[in-house]
C-alpha positions in Angstrom: -0.1 0.0 -0.1 1.4 3.5 -0.7 0.4 6.8 -0.1 -0.2 9.4 -3.1 0.4 13.2 -2.1 -2.9 15.4 -3.1 -1.1 17.3 -5.9 2.3 15.2 -6.1 3.3 12.7 -8.5 6.3 12.2 -11.2 6.2 13.8 -14.6 7.0 12.0 -17.5 9.4 13.3 -20.1 9.3 12.4 -23.6 12.5 12.8 -25.9 12.7 13.3 -29.5 15.5 12.9 -32.1 16.1 13.8 -35.6 18.2 13.0 -38.6 20.6 15.1 -40.9 19.8 17.7 -43.2 19.2 15.4 -46.5 16.8 15.7 -49.3 14.1 13.6 -50.7 12.1 10.9 -48.8 8.7 10.9 -46.9 7.5 12.0 -43.7 5.0 9.7 -41.7 2.7 10.8 -39.2 2.4 8.2 -36.5 -1.0 7.3 -35.3 -1.7 8.5 -31.7 -1.9 5.7 -29.3 -5.7 6.0 -27.8 -5.9 6.9 -24.1 -7.1 3.6 -22.6 -10.3 3.5 -20.6 -10.0 3.1 -16.8 -13.5 2.3 -15.3 -13.9 3.4 -11.8 -16.5 2.0 -9.2 -16.8 3.5 -5.6 -17.6 1.4 -2.8 -20.2 3.7 -1.7 -21.9 6.4 -3.8 -23.4 8.3 -0.7 -22.6 8.8 3.0 -24.4 10.9 5.6 -23.2 11.9 9.1 -24.2 14.0 11.9 -22.3 16.4 14.3 -23.4 19.1 16.8 -23.2 22.9 16.6 -20.1 23.1 19.1 -18.0 20.5 17.0 -19.3 20.3 13.5 -16.4 17.9 12.5 -17.5 14.7 10.9 -15.6 12.0 8.9 -16.5 10.9 5.1 -14.4 8.1 3.2 -14.8 6.0 0.0 -12.8 3.5 -1.9 -12.3 4.1 -5.6 -11.4 1.1 -7.7 -10.5 1.0 -11.4 -10.1 -1.7 -13.9 -8.1 -1.8 -17.0 -4.3 -0.6 -17.6 -2.6 2.4 -19.0 1.1 2.5 -19.9 1.2 6.2 -18.8 1.2 7.5 -15.0 -2.0 7.5 -13.2 -2.9 10.5 -11.1 -5.9 10.2 -8.7 -7.4 13.8 -8.1 -10.8 15.1 -6.0 -12.6 18.2 -6.1 -15.1 19.3 -3.6 -16.2 22.5 -1.7 -13.3 23.4 0.4 -15.6 25.9 2.4 -17.4 22.6 3.9 -14.6 19.8 3.4 -11.0 19.4 3.9 -8.9 16.3 2.8 -8.2 14.1 5.6 -4.5 13.0 4.9 -3.3 11.6 1.6 -5.0 9.6 -1.0 -3.8 5.8 -0.1 -3.3 3.6 -3.0 -3.4 -0.1 -2.7 -3.0 -1.9 -6.3 -6.0 -0.6 -8.4 -7.7 0.9 -5.4 -7.5 4.3 -3.7 -8.9 5.2 -0.2 -10.1 8.8 0.1 -10.8 10.2 3.4 -12.3 13.7 4.2 -13.8 15.7 7.2 -16.1 18.5 7.6 -14.7 21.6 8.8 -15.0 22.8 12.5 -17.2 26.0 13.3 -19.8 25.1 10.6 -23.3 26.5 11.6 -26.3 24.3 12.6 -28.2 23.0 9.6 -28.3 20.2 7.2 -26.1 20.3 3.9 -25.3 18.0 1.2 -22.4 18.3 -1.5 -20.7 16.2 -4.1 -17.1 14.9 -4.0 -15.7 14.2 -7.7 -13.0 11.6 -8.0 -11.2 11.3 -11.3 -8.0 9.6 -12.7 -5.6 12.0 -14.6 -2.8 11.6 -17.0 -1.0 14.6 -15.8 -0.4 16.3 -12.4 -2.7 19.2 -13.5 -5.0 17.0 -14.7 -5.5 18.3 -18.0 -6.3 15.0 -19.2 -8.9 12.6 -17.6 -8.9 9.0 -18.3 -11.9 8.0 -20.0 -14.4 6.3 -17.5 -12.8 7.3 -14.6 -14.9 10.1 -13.3 -17.3 9.3 -10.5 -19.4 11.3 -7.8 -19.6 10.7 -4.1 -22.3 12.3 -2.5 -22.4 13.4 1.1 -25.0 14.9 3.6 -23.9 16.6 7.1 -26.3 17.3 9.2 -25.2 19.8 12.1 -27.5 19.7 15.0 -28.1 22.5 17.6 -26.7 22.4 21.0 -29.1 22.2 23.9 -30.1 25.3 25.9 -28.3 23.8 29.4 -28.2 26.7 31.8 -28.1 30.5 32.2 -27.8 32.0 28.8 -27.3 28.7 27.0 -23.8 27.8 28.0 -21.0 28.1 30.6 -19.7 31.4 28.8 -23.4 32.7 28.8 -23.3 34.3 25.4 -26.8 33.1 24.3 -25.4 32.9 20.9 -27.1 30.1 18.5 -24.7 29.4 15.5 -27.6 29.2 13.2 -29.7 31.0 10.7 -33.5 31.0 11.0 -36.1 32.0 8.0 -38.8 34.0 10.2 -41.4 33.2 7.4 -41.2 29.7 8.6 -41.8 30.6 12.2 -45.2 28.9 13.5 -46.6 28.5 16.9 -46.5 25.0 18.1 -48.6 25.1 21.5 -49.5 26.7 24.8 -48.9 25.0 28.1 -50.8 26.4 31.0 -51.1 25.1 34.6 -54.5 24.8 36.7 -53.3 27.0 39.8 -51.4 30.5 39.6 -47.5 30.3 39.9 -44.3 31.6 38.5 -41.5 30.1 36.3 -37.7 30.2 36.2 -35.6 30.1 32.8 -35.7 26.6 31.3 -33.2 24.4 30.1 -33.5 21.6 27.4 -32.1 18.3 26.2 -33.1 17.0 22.9 -36.8 17.2 22.6 -37.2 17.8 26.3 -37.7 21.2 28.2 -37.1 21.2 32.0 -38.6 24.0 34.0 -38.8 24.8 37.7 -42.4 26.3 38.6 -43.4 27.7 42.2 -46.8 27.8 43.0 -49.2 28.0 46.2 -48.8 24.2 46.5 -45.2 24.0 46.5 -42.1 24.0 43.9 -41.7 21.5 41.5 -39.6 20.6 38.5 -41.6 19.7 35.2 -40.3 17.9 32.0 -42.4 18.7 28.9 -42.2 17.5 25.5 -41.0 20.3 23.1 -43.0 19.2 20.3 -46.1 19.3 22.2 -46.0 20.6 25.7 -47.2 17.5 27.3 -45.6 16.7 30.6 -43.4 13.9 30.8 -42.9 13.7 34.6 -42.9 16.1 37.7 -41.0 16.2 40.9 -41.8 17.8 44.0 -38.9 19.6 45.4 -40.7 19.9 49.0 -41.3 22.7 51.5 -38.6 25.2 50.0 -38.8 28.9 49.7 -37.1 29.1 46.2 -35.7 27.0 43.5 -33.4 27.9 40.5 -34.1 26.9 37.1 -32.7 23.7 36.2 -29.1 23.4 34.5 -28.5 20.3 32.2 -25.4 18.2 32.6 -25.1 15.1 30.4 -28.0 12.8 31.4 -29.0 14.7 34.7 -29.9 18.1 35.7 -29.5 20.3 38.7 -31.8 22.6 40.8 -30.4 25.0 43.4 -33.0 24.9 46.4 -33.4 27.5 49.7 -34.8 25.6 52.3 -33.6 27.5 55.4 -31.1 30.0 56.4 -28.1 27.3 57.3 -25.4 25.3 55.5 -27.7 22.6 54.6 -29.3 23.8 51.6 -29.4 21.5 48.6 -28.7 21.2 45.1 -30.8 18.4 43.9 -29.8 16.2 41.1 -32.4 14.4 39.0 -32.2 11.9 36.0 -33.3 13.8 32.9 -35.1 10.8 31.3 -37.6 10.2 34.2 -36.9 12.5 37.1 -35.7 10.3 39.4 -33.7 11.3 42.3 -30.1 11.1 42.2 -28.4 13.0 45.4 -28.3 16.3 47.2 -25.1 18.4 47.1 -25.0 20.9 50.3 -24.1 24.6 50.2 -24.7 27.6 52.7 -26.9 30.5 52.2 -29.4 32.8 53.8 -33.0 33.2 52.1 -31.6 33.3 48.5 -32.7 33.6 45.2 -30.6 31.6 42.7 -29.7 31.9 39.3 -29.0 28.5 37.3 -25.7 27.0 38.1 -23.1 26.6 35.7 -22.1 23.2 34.4 -18.9 22.2 32.4 -18.3 18.8 31.9 -19.0 16.8 34.9 -18.3 19.7 37.2 -20.8 22.2 38.5 -20.2 25.8 39.8 -22.5 27.7 42.0 -22.4 31.4 43.6 -23.7 31.4 47.1 -22.5 31.5 50.7 -24.1 32.0 54.1 -22.8 35.7 53.5 -22.6 35.4 49.8 -19.4 35.8 48.0 -18.5 31.8 48.0 -18.0 29.8 44.5 -18.5 26.2 45.1 -17.3 23.4 42.7 -18.9 19.8 42.7 -18.1 16.6 41.1 -21.1 15.5 39.4 -20.2 11.9 39.1 -20.3 11.6 43.0 -21.3 14.9 44.4 -18.3 15.7 46.4 -17.3 19.3 46.7 -13.9 19.8 44.9 -13.3 23.4 46.2 -14.7 26.3 47.7 -13.3 30.0 46.9 -14.3 33.4 48.3 -14.8 36.4 46.1 -12.3 39.4 46.4 -14.9 42.1 46.9 -17.8 40.3 48.8 -20.6 42.6 47.7 -22.9 39.9 46.0 -25.1 37.4 48.1 -27.5 36.0 45.8 -28.8 35.7 42.0 -25.1 35.4 40.6 -23.9 32.4 38.4 -20.2 32.2 37.6 -19.0 31.5 33.9 -16.2 29.1 32.8 -14.2 27.9 30.1 -11.7 25.0 29.6 -9.3 26.5 32.5 -10.8 29.1 34.7 -14.1 30.1 36.5 -15.2 33.6 36.5 -17.2 35.2 39.3 -18.4 39.0 39.7 -18.2 39.7 43.2 -17.9 43.3 42.8 -14.9 42.8 41.1 -14.3 40.1 38.6 -12.4 37.1 40.0 -10.7 34.4 38.0 -10.3 31.2 39.4 -8.2 28.0 38.4 -10.8 25.1 37.8 -8.6 22.6 38.5 -8.1 23.8 42.4 -10.1 27.0 43.1 -6.8 29.1 43.4 -7.7 32.7 43.0 -5.4 33.5 39.5 -6.2 37.3 39.5 -8.9 39.9 40.5 -9.8 42.8 38.4 -11.2 45.7 40.4 -14.5 47.3 39.3 -14.1 51.2 39.9 -17.8 51.8 38.7 -19.6 49.4 41.3 -22.7 50.7 42.7 -24.3 49.1 45.7 -27.9 48.7 45.8 -28.7 45.5 47.8 -27.1 42.1 47.9 -28.6 40.5 44.8 -27.2 40.1 41.5 -28.6 39.1 38.2 -26.9 36.7 36.1 -23.0 36.4 35.6 -20.1 37.3 33.4 -20.1 37.0 29.5 -17.0 35.3 28.1 -16.0 37.2 24.9 -13.4 36.3 22.1 -11.0 38.8 22.8 -9.8 37.1 26.0 -12.2 39.3 27.7 -15.4 39.0 30.0 -18.4 41.6 30.3 -20.6 41.9 33.3 -22.9 44.3 34.7 -21.5 47.0 37.2 -23.5 47.0 40.3 -26.1 45.1 42.5 -29.9 45.0 42.9 -30.8 44.4 39.5 -33.4 41.3 39.5 -35.0 42.6 42.9 -35.3 46.3 41.9 -36.3 47.7 38.3 -33.0 49.4 37.8 -30.1 49.4 35.1 -26.5 49.6 35.5 -23.2 50.0 32.9 -21.7 46.9 31.3 -18.0 46.6 31.7 -15.5 44.7 29.5 -12.7 43.3 31.7 -9.4 42.8 29.7 -8.2 39.5 31.4 -4.9 39.0 30.1 -4.0 42.6 30.9 -6.0 42.8 34.0 -7.7 46.0 33.6 -10.9 47.6 32.4 -11.1 47.7 28.8 -14.3 49.8 28.4 -17.5 50.7 30.1 -20.9 51.4 28.2 -22.2 55.0 28.4 -25.7 53.7 28.6 -27.2 51.4 31.4 -29.0 48.2 30.6 -31.4 45.9 32.5 -31.5 42.4 31.2 -29.5 39.6 30.2 -27.5 40.4 27.1 -26.0 38.4 24.4 -22.8 38.2 22.5 -21.8 37.0 18.9 -19.2 37.9 16.4 -17.6 40.7 18.1 -21.4 42.5 19.0 -23.1 42.7 22.5 -26.6 43.1 22.4 -28.2 44.9 25.5 -31.5 46.4 26.2 -32.0 50.0 27.8 -35.4 51.0 29.5 -34.0 54.3 30.5 -32.7 55.0 26.8 -35.8 52.9 25.4 -33.9 51.0 22.9 -31.8 47.9 22.3 -28.2 48.4 21.3 -25.8 46.5 19.4 -22.5 47.3 21.1 -19.0 46.9 19.5 -17.2 44.0 21.8 -13.7 45.7 20.9 -14.7 49.1 22.3 -18.1 49.3 23.9 -19.5 51.8 21.3 -23.1 51.5 20.1 -23.1 50.3 16.4 -27.0 50.6 16.1 -29.9 50.6 17.8 -33.6 49.6 17.8 -36.2 51.6 19.5 -38.9 50.1 21.8 -42.4 50.6 20.7 -44.0 53.2 23.1 -45.8 51.9 26.2 -43.4 48.9 26.0 -40.3 47.9 28.1 -37.8 45.2 27.8 -37.7 42.3 30.2 -36.2 38.8 30.1 -33.1 37.8 28.3 -31.8 38.3 24.7 -30.3 35.6 22.4 -28.8 36.1 19.0 -28.4 33.7 15.9 -26.3 34.1 12.9 -29.1 36.2 11.2 -31.4 37.6 14.0 -31.6 38.9 17.7 -34.4 37.8 19.6 -35.7 39.5 22.7 -38.9 40.2 24.6 -40.8 43.3 25.8 -43.6 43.6 28.3 -45.9 43.2 25.2 -44.3 41.0 22.8 -41.4 38.7 21.6 -39.7 40.3 18.6 -37.0 38.9 16.1 -35.0 41.8 14.3 -32.6 41.1 11.4 -29.1 42.0 11.9 -28.5 42.7 8.3 -31.6 45.6 8.2 -31.9 46.0 11.8 -35.8 45.9 11.1 -38.1 43.8 12.9 -39.0 40.8 11.0 -41.3 38.7 13.4 -42.9 39.3 16.6 -45.6 37.4 18.8 -47.8 38.4 21.8 -46.2 36.0 24.3 -43.5 38.2 26.4 -41.1 36.2 28.7 -38.0 34.5 28.9 -36.4 32.7 25.8 -34.5 29.7 24.8 -33.9 28.0 21.7 -33.7 24.0 22.1 -31.8 21.4 20.0 -35.0 20.8 18.0 -34.9 24.4 16.7 -38.0 25.5 18.7 -38.4 28.8 20.7 -39.4 28.3 24.4 -41.2 31.5 25.7 -41.4 31.5 29.7 -43.3 33.9 31.6 -41.0 36.3 33.9 -40.7 35.4 37.6 -40.6 38.9 38.6 -41.7 40.7 35.7 -44.9 42.1 34.5 -45.7 39.5 31.5 -49.5 38.5 31.8 -50.4 35.0 32.5 -48.7 31.7 33.2 -48.6 30.2 30.0 -45.5 28.6 28.2 -45.4 28.9 24.6 -43.2 27.0 21.9 -42.7 28.3 18.2 -41.1 26.1 15.3 -38.4 28.2 14.0 -37.8 25.6 10.9 
């Protein structure tokens, strides 16, 4: 077996000889040797693979075998769309067969796509002359599926970015789900075709699993006599809900099996009458911001429930409502400064002071947003989530250990970040702003309709930004900045792996009713 370089090979040189300058005689023209036919067959003509939005790489391969002989060199060549595929190593020859391996590129958007790979045998390295019968087509299909909406603002980086495009003309309402008694909802999470939510009512607080296609209840789990429960966070085949039972060090993070709601274990932490954001999961690790006097980050091993480490925030000005962010190496927590901990052992790596911090109570709403510039963006101040107030957003240069910028305006909901643009909604200014991640300057704005206020969270796709006001859910085009869709069902937003938009009423907002609504986006 031998490997053939994609554009390598040897050149065949033909020499010519001539006689002297005699006279007379005749010149004969040799008959051209016909190009032989090399009939190629493929071991398979098509292949389908799936991948996920966070890692769109998948492998494709086929074997091409020819019959016939040729007295000149044979060069295998392939052609394909290099915006979707790349060649995975050399073409490998074994006798009259060639094995071709390809892989899809990383970073492709979530959608299904098909294309062709053309295989041919050539008489020269530039493939100017192709052996008859050797051209064959291999067709591939790649289905890149959406990631789940697993936690606060979708992922551990809290960007709420969905790497996919959606056609507003295809948006359609799927179902409404109402409950018999009044109650309030926390932000949802999803796994495949299931939606998970926490609902607090007069009868108690429960976790529900709903079918995302129909809204039908799959299971419910009663959390018992608690004062508060967070929205669920999905981690693998489990979900975690943070609960507040009493002012003590014995409060519980409840772990349930996602498939059927079976209890798995409790993980303990300290807190005083707090309201919790969804915790943050990375792999088999969970991170919670709490503490009896606030200011503590907890790390748990989700395989056995053991506390890995705890760490104190530097500034100590946040008690509840916060959630950490995390990446491959570090955990990020806003305590009145941006504190950065090593994931492996909880050691404090650095703390960047927030000179703009304003105290307005011990509650915080949300967590740091991890950007693409080795930066983190967070609200500067406390009280949001409890009081109808707004704060500026601050971008921290993590490598430089300094403040990169602070917004001129103040904002009041959970922003979204994608492709160098931060989307945040300002009730004082009455507009949604698209803010440059590089410098904090407003690139463009969308004015809120008269009589409406922003609430809930923002999410962004490759072509749309979606958000809610007190009256409607809106989709605005990133190209034209115009409204391209709206629906009269305000609330918090999430897009699940099945491409369905879930709208949940706000726990402390002004959204009317207690009905969850789902829309198909494809």
